C-alpha positions in Angstrom: -5.6 27.4 5.4 -5.4 23.6 3.5 -4.3 20.7 5.9 -0.9 19.0 4.1 -2.2 15.9 6.3 -4.8 15.6 4.4 -2.8 16.2 0.6 -0.1 13.5 2.2 -2.8 11.0 2.8 -4.3 12.1 -0.8 -1.1 11.6 -2.4 -0.1 8.0 -1.0 -4.1 7.3 -2.0 -2.9 8.2 -6.0 0.2 5.8 -5.0 -2.5 2.9 -3.7 -4.6 3.2 -6.9 -1.6 3.2 -9.4 0.3 0.2 -7.7 -3.4 -1.3 -8.2 -3.7 0.1 -12.3 0.2 -1.0 -12.7 -0.4 -4.3 -11.3 -3.5 -5.0 -13.6 -2.6 -3.7 -16.4 0.9 -6.5 -15.8 -1.6 -9.1 -14.7 -3.7 -7.9 -18.2 -1.2 -7.9 -20.8 1.8 -11.0 -19.6 -0.7 -13.1 -17.7 2.1 -13.0 -14.6 1.2 -11.9 -10.6 2.4 -8.3 -10.3 3.8 -8.9 -6.9 6.4 -5.9 -6.3 3.8 -4.0 -7.6 1.2 -4.9 -5.2 3.8 -4.7 -2.4 4.0 -0.8 -3.3 0.4 0.0 -3.0 0.2 -2.7 0.3 3.3 -0.3 1.9 0.9 3.0 0.8 -1.9 2.3 2.3 0.2 1.8 5.2 1.0 4.9 4.8 -2.4 6.1 4.7 -3.1 4.5 8.5 -0.2 6.3 9.7 -1.1 9.5 8.7 -4.6 8.9 9.5 -3.5 7.9 12.9 -0.7 10.6 13.5 -3.6 13.2 12.5 -6.8 12.4 14.6 -9.0 10.3 12.0 -8.4 6.9 12.8 -7.6 5.6 16.4 -4.2 4.5 17.3 -5.3 0.7 17.7 -7.3 0.3 14.1 -4.9 2.3 12.5 -1.5 0.1 13.7 -3.1 -3.3 13.8 -4.2 -1.9 10.1 -0.8 -0.9 9.2 0.9 -3.8 10.5 -1.5 -6.3 8.2 0.1 -4.0 5.7 2.9 -4.3 5.6 2.5 -7.3 6.8 0.8 -8.4 3.5 4.0 -6.7 1.4 6.7 -8.2 2.9 5.0 -11.5 2.3 4.7 -10.2 -1.6 7.7 -9.8 -2.2 9.4 -12.5 -0.3 6.8 -14.8 -2.6 7.9 -13.1 -5.8 11.6 -13.8 -4.4 10.9 -17.8 -4.4 9.5 -17.9 -6.9 12.5 -16.1 -9.0 14.7 -18.7 -7.9 
């Protein structure tokens, strides 16, 4: 039987890779800082840690710290994005 947690983790990893890919493409074509795709990738990466912790792949303390770091990074990126738009 297929472990659905691994499918969801894999899907989130694809979102992370896609977000980084979009950010690299946007930077290469426009030269602007691609903060929104990187923020999406950071949130998805935090989701990887949470799903991994819920299914026993990560220890709870490590997953909580890494998830909090990813979410703080995402909030910081969005704040910088909105601050630079003004």
